[in-house]
N, C-alpha and C positions, 0 to 999 in steps of 0.2 A: 287566724283567729285572734291573735293578740291585737292586731290593728282594729278589729271590730270591738274588742273590749275597750281599747283606748278611745275609740270614737264614741262609744256609749257613755263612758265615764267622763270624757272631756279632757283627760290627761292620763298619764301612766297610773296604774293601780297604787304604786307606792306613794306617789305625790298626792293622790286623792286621799289616801288614808291619813297622811300627815296633815293635810288641810282640814280634814274632818276632825281629827284629834284636837288640833289647835282651836278650831271653831267651837267644838264641844266644850273645851276647857273654858273659853271665854264666856260662852252662853251659860254654862253651869255656874260660873262665878257670879255673873250678873243676876241670875235667877236667885241664887242664895242671898246676895246682898239685898234684893228687893223682897225676899220672902215668898217667892213664887214657886209653885210646884207644877209639874206637868198635869197632874190631876186637877189642880185648881184652875189652870188655864183652860183645859177642856171643859170643865164644869161651867166656867164663866161663859165660854162660847156657846155651850148648849143652852144655858139660861138666857143668853141674849136672844137666840133664835126662838126659844119658847115664848119669851115676852113679846118679841116682834110678831110672832104668829098670833098671839092672843090680843095684842093691842094695836100693833102697827098696821095690820091689814085692814082693820076697821077704819083707820084714818085714811089709808091709801085707796080704799075701795077695791074693786075687782082687779085693777091693773096689777097690783102687787101679787095677788094670788095667781093670776095668769102667768106672770113672770116667773114665779117660783115653780109652778107646775111645769111650765115649758122647760125651765132650766134643769129640772130633775130628769128630763129625758135627753135634752140636747147636750148637756155637759158630759155625761158618761159616754155618749156616742162619739163626741168629739175626741175624748181621751182615747177610746178604743181605736178610732181611725188614725190618730197620731201614732199610737204604738204600732199599728199594723204597717203604716207607711215608713216607720223608722227602720224596719227590717230590710227595706229595699235599698 
């Protein structure tokens, strides 16, 4: 079972925790320096897609709408299939 956990995490759990702690410290410091918050980032991403929806697809025509609608189905299926194939 430990080999499966190591394979899933990409390394031993202890090393992964240390890497995540160091990376979290660096990212937290940089976000504080630039005055960013997680909520602000998510709000900006949401606003970007809302504006893209209202203005961008008018400029792109139907191609962008087809791409977004198709991706809404294809991407989750791809992720589920990758997760199911990972167990083998």
